[in-house]
FIMI-300260 format. One record per residue (C-alpha): x, y, z; residue number from 1; residue in three letters. Coordinates in steps of 0.05 Angstrom, whole numbers. Layout:
<atom <X,Y,Z>,NUM,'ALA'>;
...
//
This chain:
<atom <0,0,-1>,1,'MET'>;
<atom <25,69,-18>,2,'ASP'>;
<atom <3,141,-23>,3,'GLY'>;
<atom <-52,158,31>,4,'THR'>;
<atom <-64,89,57>,5,'ASN'>;
<atom <-8,87,109>,6,'PRO'>;
<atom <-33,153,135>,7,'LYS'>;
<atom <-103,128,138>,8,'ILE'>;
<atom <-81,65,176>,9,'ILE'>;
<atom <-37,106,223>,10,'SER'>;
<atom <-94,154,241>,11,'ALA'>;
<atom <-140,95,252>,12,'TRP'>;
<atom <-92,60,299>,13,'GLN'>;
<atom <-77,125,338>,14,'LYS'>;
<atom <-151,134,349>,15,'ALA'>;
<atom <-156,63,377>,16,'GLY'>;
<atom <-209,42,329>,17,'TRP'>;
<atom <-185,-27,313>,18,'GLY'>;
<atom <-144,-62,259>,19,'LYS'>;
<atom <-162,-45,187>,20,'PRO'>;
<atom <-175,-104,140>,21,'GLU'>;
<atom <-143,-104,70>,22,'LEU'>;
<atom <-183,-143,17>,23,'ILE'>;
<atom <-150,-157,-52>,24,'ASP'>;
<atom <-204,-150,-105>,25,'LYS'>;
<atom <-159,-182,-158>,26,'TYR'>;
<atom <-171,-125,-205>,27,'LYS'>;
<atom <-122,-75,-235>,28,'LEU'>;
<atom <-109,-18,-185>,29,'GLN'>;
<atom <-165,-38,-141>,30,'GLU'>;
<atom <-166,-62,-69>,31,'VAL'>;
<atom <-216,-54,-12>,32,'GLU'>;
<atom <-195,-26,57>,33,'LEU'>;
<atom <-247,-43,108>,34,'ARG'>;
<atom <-242,4,170>,35,'LEU'>;
<atom <-287,-6,231>,36,'PRO'>;
<atom <-312,58,266>,37,'ILE'>;
<atom <-339,73,335>,38,'PRO'>;
<atom <-410,61,349>,39,'ASN'>;
<atom <-456,111,381>,40,'GLU'>;
<atom <-432,94,452>,41,'THR'>;
<atom <-360,109,434>,42,'GLY'>;
<atom <-336,35,430>,43,'GLY'>;
<atom <-314,-2,369>,44,'GLN'>;
<atom <-353,-42,316>,45,'THR'>;
<atom <-317,-97,279>,46,'SER'>;
<atom <-334,-88,206>,47,'GLY'>;
<atom <-396,-47,221>,48,'GLN'>;
<atom <-408,26,208>,49,'THR'>;
<atom <-466,41,253>,50,'GLY'>;
<atom <-524,5,283>,51,'SER'>;
<atom <-587,-11,244>,52,'PRO'>;
<atom <-626,25,296>,53,'LYS'>;
<atom <-585,90,287>,54,'THR'>;
<atom <-587,85,212>,55,'ILE'>;
<atom <-663,77,214>,56,'GLU'>;
<atom <-667,140,259>,57,'LYS'>;
<atom <-623,178,209>,58,'VAL'>;
<atom <-665,157,150>,59,'PHE'>;
<atom <-732,177,184>,60,'GLU'>;
<atom <-704,246,202>,61,'LEU'>;
<atom <-675,258,132>,62,'ILE'>;
<atom <-742,234,101>,63,'LYS'>;
<atom <-780,284,144>,64,'ASP'>;
<atom <-732,340,130>,65,'ASN'>;
<atom <-682,332,74>,66,'PRO'>;
<atom <-648,398,95>,67,'TYR'>;
<atom <-633,378,167>,68,'ILE'>;
<atom <-565,399,192>,69,'THR'>;
<atom <-512,357,221>,70,'ARG'>;
<atom <-518,390,289>,71,'GLN'>;
<atom <-591,376,288>,72,'GLU'>;
<atom <-581,303,273>,73,'LEU'>;
<atom <-530,299,330>,74,'VAL'>;
<atom <-576,332,380>,75,'ASP'>;
<atom <-638,289,360>,76,'LYS'>;
<atom <-601,223,359>,77,'ILE'>;
<atom <-554,235,416>,78,'GLY'>;
<atom <-488,212,392>,79,'ILE'>;
<atom <-420,241,379>,80,'LYS'>;
<atom <-411,297,326>,81,'ALA'>;
<atom <-355,258,294>,82,'SER'>;
<atom <-403,204,271>,83,'ALA'>;
<atom <-435,253,222>,84,'PHE'>;
<atom <-374,293,201>,85,'LEU'>;
<atom <-389,282,127>,86,'LEU'>;
<atom <-463,301,133>,87,'TYR'>;
<atom <-456,371,108>,88,'HIS'>;
<atom <-529,384,88>,89,'HIS'>;
<atom <-561,396,40>,90,'PRO'>;
<atom <-498,386,-4>,91,'TYR'>;
<atom <-483,313,10>,92,'ILE'>;
<atom <-549,279,28>,93,'LEU'>;
<atom <-584,286,-40>,94,'PRO'>;
<atom <-525,250,-71>,95,'LYS'>;
<atom <-528,193,-22>,96,'ILE'>;
<atom <-601,180,-43>,97,'LEU'>;
<atom <-583,189,-117>,98,'GLY'>;
<atom <-548,143,-168>,99,'SER'>;
<atom <-479,167,-156>,100,'TYR'>;
<atom <-421,115,-146>,101,'GLU'>;
<atom <-391,112,-79>,102,'GLU'>;
<atom <-321,121,-107>,103,'LYS'>;
<atom <-341,188,-137>,104,'SER'>;
<atom <-365,210,-66>,105,'TYR'>;
<atom <-295,200,-39>,106,'LEU'>;
<atom <-262,234,-96>,107,'CYS'>;
<atom <-307,297,-91>,108,'ARG'>;
<atom <-306,299,-16>,109,'ARG'>;
<atom <-230,297,-15>,110,'LYS'>;
<atom <-229,356,-60>,111,'ALA'>;
<atom <-282,395,-22>,112,'ALA'>;
<atom <-263,377,48>,113,'LEU'>;
<atom <-185,374,40>,114,'GLY'>;
<atom <-174,396,112>,115,'LYS'>;
<atom <-209,336,141>,116,'LEU'>;
<atom <-170,276,162>,117,'LYS'>;
<atom <-168,220,109>,118,'ALA'>;
<atom <-187,171,164>,119,'SER'>;
<atom <-256,204,173>,120,'PHE'>;
<atom <-268,204,97>,121,'LEU'>;
<atom <-256,130,92>,122,'CYS'>;
<atom <-294,114,156>,123,'ALA'>;
<atom <-354,151,136>,124,'HIS'>;
<atom <-352,128,65>,125,'LEU'>;
<atom <-369,58,92>,126,'HIS'>;
<atom <-425,90,133>,127,'PHE'>;
<atom <-455,123,71>,128,'LEU'>;
<atom <-452,57,33>,129,'CYS'>;
<atom <-489,22,89>,130,'ARG'>;
<atom <-540,77,95>,131,'LEU'>;
<atom <-552,76,19>,132,'LYS'>;
<atom <-563,-1,22>,133,'LEU'>;
<atom <-609,3,82>,134,'THR'>;
<atom <-651,55,47>,135,'ILE'>;
<atom <-656,11,-14>,136,'PHE'>;
<atom <-683,-48,25>,137,'TYR'>;
<atom <-730,-5,67>,138,'MET'>;
<atom <-759,25,2>,139,'LYS'>;
<atom <-769,-45,-26>,140,'GLN'>;
<atom <-804,-68,37>,141,'GLU'>;
<atom <-850,-6,35>,142,'ILE'>;
<atom <-867,-17,-39>,143,'GLU'>;
<atom <-885,-90,-27>,144,'GLN'>;
<atom <-930,-70,32>,145,'LYS'>;
<atom <-963,-15,-8>,146,'GLU'>;
<atom <-976,-62,-67>,147,'LEU'>;
<atom <-1001,-115,-23>,148,'GLY'>;
<atom <-961,-168,-61>,149,'MET'>;
<atom <-931,-206,-1>,150,'GLY'>;
<atom <-921,-278,-24>,151,'ASN'>;
<atom <-974,-275,-76>,152,'PHE'>;
<atom <-939,-318,-130>,153,'GLN'>;
<atom <-996,-311,-181>,154,'GLY'>;
<atom <-989,-234,-189>,155,'TYR'>;
<atom <-943,-234,-250>,156,'PRO'>;
<atom <-992,-280,-286>,157,'SER'>;
<atom <-1049,-235,-265>,158,'LEU'>;
<atom <-1015,-173,-290>,159,'LEU'>;
<atom <-998,-209,-355>,160,'LYS'>;
<atom <-1071,-228,-367>,161,'GLN'>;
<atom <-1096,-158,-353>,162,'ILE'>;
<atom <-1044,-127,-400>,163,'LYS'>;
<atom <-1063,-177,-455>,164,'HIS'>;
<atom <-1136,-159,-447>,165,'ARG'>;
<atom <-1123,-84,-450>,166,'VAL'>;
<atom <-1079,-92,-512>,167,'SER'>;
<atom <-1133,-134,-545>,168,'PHE'>;
<atom <-1184,-80,-531>,169,'ALA'>;
<atom <-1138,-27,-560>,170,'GLN'>;
<atom <-1126,-65,-622>,171,'GLN'>;
<atom <-1199,-80,-630>,172,'LYS'>;
<atom <-1215,-6,-625>,173,'ALA'>;
<atom <-1163,11,-676>,174,'MET'>;
<atom <-1190,-43,-725>,175,'TYR'>;
<atom <-1262,-19,-714>,176,'ALA'>;
<atom <-1243,54,-728>,177,'ALA'>;
<atom <-1204,33,-790>,178,'ASN'>;
<atom <-1261,-10,-817>,179,'GLU'>;
<atom <-1311,48,-806>,180,'GLU'>;
<atom <-1266,94,-845>,181,'LEU'>;
<atom <-1260,43,-901>,182,'LEU'>;
<atom <-1337,36,-902>,183,'ARG'>;
<atom <-1347,111,-905>,184,'MET'>;
<atom <-1300,116,-964>,185,'ASN'>;
<atom <-1337,59,-997>,186,'TRP'>;
<atom <-1405,94,-988>,187,'ASP'>;
<atom <-1378,159,-1014>,188,'ILE'>;
<atom <-1351,123,-1073>,189,'GLY'>;
<atom <-1419,92,-1087>,190,'GLU'>;
<atom <-1454,161,-1080>,191,'MET'>;
<atom <-1405,191,-1129>,192,'LEU'>;
<atom <-1407,134,-1179>,193,'THR'>;
<atom <-1484,132,-1180>,194,'LYS'>;
<atom <-1490,209,-1185>,195,'SER'>;
<atom <-1441,211,-1243>,196,'GLN'>;
<atom <-1476,157,-1282>,197,'LYS'>;
<atom <-1542,193,-1272>,198,'ALA'>;
<atom <-1520,265,-1282>,199,'ASP'>;
<atom <-1458,256,-1326>,200,'GLY'>;
<atom <-1416,307,-1290>,201,'TRP'>;
<atom <-1341,312,-1297>,202,'GLY'>;
<atom <-1278,329,-1259>,203,'LYS'>;
<atom <-1301,401,-1244>,204,'LYS'>;
<atom <-1354,373,-1199>,205,'THR'>;
<atom <-1302,335,-1159>,206,'LEU'>;
<atom <-1260,399,-1154>,207,'GLN'>;
<atom <-1322,437,-1125>,208,'ARG'>;
<atom <-1339,381,-1079>,209,'LEU'>;
<atom <-1265,379,-1052>,210,'ALA'>;
<atom <-1269,454,-1038>,211,'VAL'>;
<atom <-1336,451,-1003>,212,'ASP'>;
<atom <-1318,389,-961>,213,'LEU'>;
<atom <-1252,418,-939>,214,'LYS'>;
<atom <-1288,482,-916>,215,'ASN'>;
<atom <-1341,441,-881>,216,'GLU'>;
<atom <-1291,393,-847>,217,'TYR'>;
<atom <-1226,430,-841>,218,'PRO'>;
<atom <-1196,382,-789>,219,'GLU'>;
<atom <-1207,321,-835>,220,'ARG'>;
<atom <-1163,302,-891>,221,'LYS'>;
<atom <-1180,256,-951>,222,'GLY'>;
<atom <-1227,299,-992>,223,'PHE'>;
<atom <-1181,316,-1049>,224,'SER'>;
<atom <-1201,303,-1121>,225,'VAL'>;
<atom <-1150,247,-1126>,226,'ARG'>;
<atom <-1176,213,-1063>,227,'ASN'>;
<atom <-1248,219,-1083>,228,'MET'>;
<atom <-1231,185,-1148>,229,'GLN'>;
<atom <-1198,129,-1107>,230,'CYS'>;
<atom <-1262,123,-1069>,231,'MET'>;
<atom <-1299,111,-1134>,232,'MET'>;
<atom <-1249,59,-1155>,233,'GLN'>;
<atom <-1253,27,-1085>,234,'PHE'>;
<atom <-1328,20,-1092>,235,'TYR'>;
<atom <-1324,-8,-1162>,236,'ASN'>;
<atom <-1272,-61,-1141>,237,'GLU'>;
<atom <-1300,-89,-1074>,238,'TYR'>;
<atom <-1367,-109,-1047>,239,'ASN'>;
<atom <-1404,-72,-990>,240,'LYS'>;
<atom <-1379,-121,-935>,241,'GLU'>;
<atom <-1307,-108,-956>,242,'LEU'>;
<atom <-1291,-179,-958>,243,'THR'>;
<atom <-1295,-198,-1032>,244,'MET'>;
<atom <-1282,-170,-1101>,245,'THR'>;
<atom <-1340,-158,-1147>,246,'LYS'>;
<atom <-1314,-209,-1198>,247,'VAL'>;
<atom <-1339,-279,-1190>,248,'GLY'>;
<atom <-1383,-310,-1137>,249,'ASN'>;
<atom <-1352,-358,-1087>,250,'ILE'>;
<atom <-1394,-387,-1028>,251,'PRO'>;
<atom <-1374,-355,-962>,252,'ILE'>;
<atom <-1379,-421,-926>,253,'ALA'>;
<atom <-1325,-452,-967>,254,'GLN'>;
<atom <-1257,-456,-930>,255,'PRO'>;
<atom <-1212,-397,-947>,256,'LEU'>;
<atom <-1152,-441,-968>,257,'VAL'>;
<atom <-1198,-479,-1014>,258,'ALA'>;
<atom <-1225,-414,-1045>,259,'GLN'>;
<atom <-1155,-388,-1056>,260,'LEU'>;
<atom <-1135,-449,-1094>,261,'LYS'>;
<atom <-1191,-433,-1146>,262,'ASN'>;
<atom <-1197,-360,-1146>,263,'ASN'>;
<atom <-1174,-309,-1097>,264,'VAL'>;
<atom <-1236,-266,-1080>,265,'ASN'>;
<atom <-1236,-264,-1005>,266,'ILE'>;
<atom <-1186,-213,-984>,267,'LEU'>;
<atom <-1168,-184,-915>,268,'PRO'>;
<atom <-1185,-112,-939>,269,'ILE'>;
<atom <-1213,-89,-872>,270,'LYS'>;
<atom <-1147,-105,-836>,271,'HIS'>;
<atom <-1108,-55,-878>,272,'LEU'>;
<atom <-1113,21,-876>,273,'ASN'>;
<atom <-1136,63,-933>,274,'TRP'>;
<atom <-1068,81,-960>,275,'THR'>;
<atom <-1046,8,-966>,276,'HIS'>;
<atom <-1112,-12,-998>,277,'ASN'>;
<atom <-1104,42,-1052>,278,'ILE'>;
<atom <-1032,24,-1067>,279,'ILE'>;
<atom <-1053,-49,-1077>,280,'LEU'>;
<atom <-1114,-30,-1116>,281,'LEU'>;
<atom <-1076,12,-1166>,282,'GLN'>;
<atom <-1012,-28,-1172>,283,'ARG'>;
<atom <-1029,-101,-1164>,284,'VAL'>;
<atom <-1085,-126,-1212>,285,'LYS'>;
<atom <-1074,-200,-1200>,286,'ASP'>;
<atom <-1118,-221,-1143>,287,'LEU'>;
<atom <-1072,-276,-1119>,288,'LYS'>;
<atom <-1015,-229,-1116>,289,'ALA'>;
<atom <-1056,-176,-1083>,290,'ARG'>;
<atom <-1078,-226,-1030>,291,'TYR'>;
<atom <-1006,-247,-1017>,292,'TRP'>;
<atom <-985,-173,-1009>,293,'TYR'>;
<atom <-1042,-161,-961>,294,'MET'>;
<atom <-1023,-218,-918>,295,'VAL'>;
<atom <-950,-198,-916>,296,'GLN'>;
<atom <-970,-127,-898>,297,'CYS'>;
<atom <-1011,-153,-838>,298,'ILE'>;
<atom <-959,-203,-814>,299,'LYS'>;
<atom <-899,-157,-823>,300,'GLY'>;
<atom <-929,-89,-808>,301,'HIS'>;
<atom <-904,-61,-873>,302,'TRP'>;
<atom <-904,11,-882>,303,'SER'>;
<atom <-937,42,-945>,304,'LYS'>;
<atom <-866,60,-973>,305,'ASP'>;
<atom <-839,-13,-960>,306,'TYR'>;
<atom <-903,-41,-993>,307,'LEU'>;
<atom <-894,2,-1053>,308,'ALA'>;
<atom <-822,-19,-1058>,309,'GLU'>;
<atom <-836,-93,-1053>,310,'THR'>;
<atom <-889,-86,-1108>,311,'ILE'>;
<atom <-837,-49,-1151>,312,'LYS'>;
<atom <-786,-106,-1140>,313,'LEU'>;
<atom <-839,-160,-1153>,314,'ASP'>;
<atom <-832,-195,-1085>,315,'TYR'>;
<atom <-892,-238,-1103>,316,'TYR'>;
<atom <-860,-266,-1165>,317,'GLY'>;
<atom <-793,-279,-1129>,318,'LYS'>;
<atom <-826,-319,-1075>,319,'HIS'>;
<atom <-860,-363,-1125>,320,'GLY'>;
<atom <-795,-379,-1163>,321,'ALA'>;
<atom <-760,-410,-1100>,322,'LEU'>;
<atom <-740,-483,-1111>,323,'ALA'>;
<atom <-757,-519,-1046>,324,'ASN'>;
<atom <-781,-583,-1012>,325,'ASN'>;
<atom <-826,-549,-961>,326,'PHE'>;
<atom <-890,-583,-983>,327,'ASP'>;
<atom <-860,-652,-966>,328,'THR'>;
<atom <-820,-634,-904>,329,'THR'>;
<atom <-867,-586,-868>,330,'LEU'>;
<atom <-942,-583,-849>,331,'PRO'>;
<atom <-984,-548,-901>,332,'ALA'>;
<atom <-996,-485,-860>,333,'THR'>;
<atom <-921,-479,-841>,334,'GLU'>;
<atom <-900,-493,-916>,335,'ALA'>;
<atom <-945,-434,-938>,336,'ILE'>;
<atom <-914,-389,-885>,337,'GLU'>;
<atom <-843,-407,-900>,338,'VAL'>;
<atom <-854,-397,-975>,339,'LYS'>;
<atom <-883,-330,-961>,340,'SER'>;
<atom <-821,-305,-926>,341,'LEU'>;
<atom <-767,-334,-971>,342,'LEU'>;
<atom <-757,-311,-1042>,343,'LYS'>;
<atom <-718,-319,-1106>,344,'ASP'>;
<atom <-675,-282,-1124>,345,'PRO'>;
<atom <-645,-241,-1067>,346,'TYR'>;
<atom <-622,-174,-1090>,347,'ILE'>;
<atom <-557,-153,-1057>,348,'PHE'>;
<atom <-546,-90,-1097>,349,'ASP'>;
<atom <-506,-60,-1039>,350,'MET'>;
<atom <-449,-106,-1060>,351,'LEU'>;
<atom <-406,-92,-1121>,352,'THR'>;
<atom <-342,-129,-1141>,353,'PHE'>;
<atom <-296,-110,-1199>,354,'THR'>;
<atom <-249,-167,-1186>,355,'ASP'>;
<atom <-257,-241,-1172>,356,'GLN'>;
<atom <-295,-254,-1106>,357,'TYR'>;
<atom <-312,-313,-1062>,358,'ASP'>;
<atom <-363,-331,-1009>,359,'GLU'>;
<atom <-322,-297,-954>,360,'ARG'>;
<atom <-325,-230,-993>,361,'ASP'>;
<atom <-399,-234,-998>,362,'ILE'>;
<atom <-407,-250,-924>,363,'GLU'>;
<atom <-364,-192,-904>,364,'ILE'>;
<atom <-401,-144,-950>,365,'GLY'>;
<atom <-467,-165,-924>,366,'LEU'>;
<atom <-445,-154,-851>,367,'ILE'>;
<atom <-421,-84,-870>,368,'LYS'>;
<atom <-490,-71,-897>,369,'HIS'>;
<atom <-527,-110,-845>,370,'ILE'>;
<atom <-588,-63,-845>,371,'GLU'>;
<atom <-601,-70,-917>,372,'LYS'>;
<atom <-586,-144,-915>,373,'PHE'>;
<atom <-638,-153,-861>,374,'LEU'>;
<atom <-690,-112,-901>,375,'VAL'>;
<atom <-676,-156,-961>,376,'GLU'>;
<atom <-685,-220,-921>,377,'MET'>;
<atom <-754,-197,-898>,378,'GLY'>;
<atom <-795,-188,-836>,379,'ALA'>;
<atom <-776,-219,-770>,380,'GLY'>;
<atom <-706,-241,-785>,381,'PHE'>;
<atom <-650,-231,-733>,382,'ALA'>;
<atom <-578,-241,-749>,383,'PHE'>;
<atom <-544,-293,-704>,384,'MET'>;
<atom <-474,-296,-731>,385,'GLY'>;
<atom <-427,-305,-789>,386,'ARG'>;
<atom <-383,-367,-793>,387,'GLN'>;
<atom <-422,-392,-734>,388,'TYR'>;
<atom <-386,-448,-699>,389,'HIS'>;
<atom <-417,-515,-682>,390,'ILE'>;
<atom <-385,-578,-658>,391,'GLU'>;
<atom <-407,-647,-679>,392,'VAL'>;
<atom <-373,-710,-653>,393,'SER'>;
<atom <-312,-672,-634>,394,'GLY'>;
<atom <-302,-638,-703>,395,'ASP'>;
<atom <-311,-562,-714>,396,'ASP'>;
<atom <-357,-537,-768>,397,'TYR'>;
<atom <-373,-464,-787>,398,'TYR'>;
<atom <-440,-443,-817>,399,'ILE'>;
<atom <-434,-385,-867>,400,'ASP'>;
<atom <-494,-346,-836>,401,'MET'>;
<atom <-543,-365,-783>,402,'LEU'>;
<atom <-608,-326,-772>,403,'MET'>;
<atom <-671,-333,-731>,404,'TYR'>;
<atom <-741,-313,-750>,405,'ASN'>;
<atom <-784,-288,-695>,406,'THR'>;
<atom <-848,-297,-732>,407,'PHE'>;
<atom <-837,-369,-753>,408,'MET'>;
<atom <-798,-386,-689>,409,'HIS'>;
<atom <-745,-425,-725>,410,'ARG'>;
<atom <-672,-419,-746>,411,'TYR'>;
<atom <-649,-407,-816>,412,'LEU'>;
<atom <-583,-436,-839>,413,'VAL'>;
<atom <-553,-398,-900>,414,'ILE'>;
<atom <-501,-426,-945>,415,'GLU'>;
<atom <-468,-377,-994>,416,'LEU'>;
<atom <-437,-401,-1058>,417,'LYS'>;
<atom <-400,-357,-1108>,418,'ALA'>;
<atom <-413,-410,-1162>,419,'THR'>;
<atom <-470,-440,-1197>,420,'ASP'>;
<atom <-513,-492,-1161>,421,'PHE'>;
<atom <-486,-563,-1150>,422,'MET'>;
<atom <-527,-620,-1121>,423,'PRO'>;
<atom <-473,-637,-1069>,424,'GLU'>;
<atom <-486,-570,-1034>,425,'TYR'>;
<atom <-552,-597,-1009>,426,'ILE'>;
<atom <-520,-653,-968>,427,'GLY'>;
<atom <-478,-605,-929>,428,'LYS'>;
<atom <-536,-558,-915>,429,'LEU'>;
<atom <-580,-617,-893>,430,'ASN'>;
<atom <-525,-633,-845>,431,'PHE'>;
<atom <-522,-566,-815>,432,'TYR'>;
<atom <-597,-562,-806>,433,'CYS'>;
<atom <-597,-627,-768>,434,'SER'>;
<atom <-539,-602,-722>,435,'ALA'>;
<atom <-577,-536,-708>,436,'ILE'>;
<atom <-639,-576,-689>,437,'ASP'>;
<atom <-603,-617,-641>,438,'ASP'>;
<atom <-556,-566,-610>,439,'THR'>;
<atom <-591,-500,-611>,440,'LEU'>;
<atom <-668,-512,-616>,441,'CYS'>;
<atom <-706,-506,-552>,442,'ARG'>;
<atom <-779,-518,-532>,443,'GLU'>;
<atom <-823,-474,-575>,444,'GLY'>;
<atom <-775,-471,-635>,445,'ASP'>;
<atom <-798,-504,-700>,446,'ASN'>;
<atom <-755,-543,-751>,447,'LYS'>;
<atom <-693,-508,-775>,448,'THR'>;
<atom <-695,-485,-848>,449,'ILE'>;
<atom <-637,-485,-896>,450,'GLY'>;
<atom <-627,-434,-952>,451,'LEU'>;
<atom <-575,-445,-1006>,452,'LEU'>;
<atom <-556,-381,-1043>,453,'LEU'>;
<atom <-521,-393,-1108>,454,'CYS'>;
<atom <-496,-347,-1161>,455,'LYS'>;
<atom <-541,-382,-1209>,456,'THR'>;
<atom <-586,-446,-1206>,457,'LYS'>;
<atom <-619,-497,-1252>,458,'ASP'>;
<atom <-688,-505,-1222>,459,'ARG'>;
<atom <-698,-576,-1248>,460,'ILE'>;
<atom <-630,-596,-1218>,461,'LYS'>;
<atom <-646,-564,-1152>,462,'ALA'>;
<atom <-715,-599,-1147>,463,'GLU'>;
<atom <-682,-667,-1162>,464,'TYR'>;
<atom <-628,-654,-1107>,465,'ALA'>;
<atom <-683,-637,-1056>,466,'LEU'>;
<atom <-731,-693,-1073>,467,'ARG'>;
<atom <-711,-743,-1018>,468,'ASP'>;
<atom <-682,-693,-967>,469,'ILE'>;
<atom <-715,-694,-901>,470,'GLN'>;
<atom <-698,-626,-876>,471,'LYS'>;
<atom <-736,-565,-905>,472,'PRO'>;
<atom <-689,-531,-954>,473,'ILE'>;
<atom <-697,-477,-1007>,474,'GLY'>;
<atom <-650,-459,-1065>,475,'VAL'>;
<atom <-647,-388,-1089>,476,'SER'>;
<atom <-605,-342,-1134>,477,'ASP'>;
<atom <-575,-277,-1113>,478,'TYR'>;
<atom <-559,-215,-1154>,479,'GLU'>;
<atom <-502,-166,-1137>,480,'LEU'>;
<atom <-499,-93,-1156>,481,'GLY'>;
<atom <-469,-73,-1223>,482,'GLN'>;
<atom <-398,-48,-1215>,483,'ALA'>;
<atom <-368,1,-1266>,484,'LEU'>;
<atom <-309,-26,-1303>,485,'PRO'>;
<atom <-240,-1,-1282>,486,'LYS'>;
<atom <-227,34,-1347>,487,'ASP'>;
<atom <-296,64,-1350>,488,'PHE'>;
<atom <-273,128,-1318>,489,'ARG'>;
<atom <-220,141,-1370>,490,'SER'>;
<atom <-275,140,-1422>,491,'SER'>;
<atom <-315,198,-1390>,492,'LEU'>;
<atom <-300,271,-1409>,493,'PRO'>;
<atom <-267,314,-1358>,494,'SER'>;
<atom <-298,377,-1329>,495,'ILE'>;
<atom <-254,420,-1373>,496,'GLU'>;
<atom <-275,383,-1435>,497,'GLU'>;
<atom <-350,389,-1415>,498,'ILE'>;
<atom <-341,466,-1406>,499,'GLU'>;
<atom <-305,473,-1470>,500,'LYS'>;
<atom <-361,437,-1507>,501,'GLY'>;
<atom <-414,481,-1474>,502,'LEU'>;
<atom <-377,544,-1495>,503,'ASN'>;
<atom <-373,522,-1566>,504,'GLU'>;
<atom <-446,503,-1565>,505,'TRP'>;
<atom <-464,573,-1538>,506,'ASN'>;
<atom <-422,607,-1591>,507,'GLN'>;
<atom <-459,570,-1645>,508,'GLU'>;
//
């Protein structure tokens, strides 16, 4: 021990307060010096910094009057003034009850109270720590008594049930409000359509209506000319119940899945807001595709911008192109769910390579652009690791990428290949899926899925390779961003050449 510590120990011994105890914390530049101090009767306490009774009295007095002085504490409790040498109210007490670290007390007090003996500082530092701990437990006890929890073990379950019910009511209210808005827009669309057919008015009537309705309902939006045209389109497309399209006639009693196999007319229109419905109405004419996008919006909580982007990139077409064995390895409902989340191809346009690249280069690039990578993978995916290590029968194996989907509650093993598809890739991926099922899956997790990403694939070869595989695996292509050739820059005109050309053009 060096520095101040010998002085502290010397002062302590001279005061006759007992032998200090040095405790090695086995941390760099950190030890604990435990210094017993006198109790309220003037004797010594071994390893204690004040009786619980005294501490409780201090706490009660402070709670009643946070600005009580040191002398007032001494007078009311009836102990030596030295026991409260550091209680310089109201400067120190608020910090004792706050979130400051004890070490910072000591540092600040040494600077502010430099004339005080270091022995008193260390002694009362322990007293402050004990007081702080006592206050914590007293507060906990008070809170438990006030809440009336006691030993009621079923309280967490009760709270969870009530919260679930409140959440359900809030969602139901939101759905009801949204449905009413959609019905109002449908009704307005019906009024406009029938009036136009009867009177033959044109766009100027809509413009006049827009102005009058905005003046009448200034707090409401949605009465623009364009939006009223959308209302008319909404009316012409869907029936009054907002469950079916107006083309075809399929019995309601028929199961939904069976209906969809024949013709998709039953759509979850009421579960989407107005903007989402209009985007789908105007941009997706195929009913099966529209149904697919609606389901994905509901499950993934897609924003209107994300929905528009997925339609632009033809996510529906990509999901249908995936080579897989999900129908034979998963229950029907799970197979549909998995197919809806995986797609073909995956667009990694954030990656560009001018030279030769391999799987590791792609992995590193995707990690650098992890946010874009997760967006491309789809809703609910969480990244678990790159070159994920597993051990099987004493041997080490490394999975290119491991992900987990919170919606499906299952792991996704991704194998990246910088080459065309080869049938032998499937066997390795099947092995990894089995290993993850046995080593990582817990209760509540579903079967692990494998996804093979190749530069290109032959769909027929991929389906042959997957035919007798027991693990659910999909095979997809990926596309990288287009990089400019190295010599492309030299073919571009310089700024000087562009300016010269502009000057010549102006002179002509």
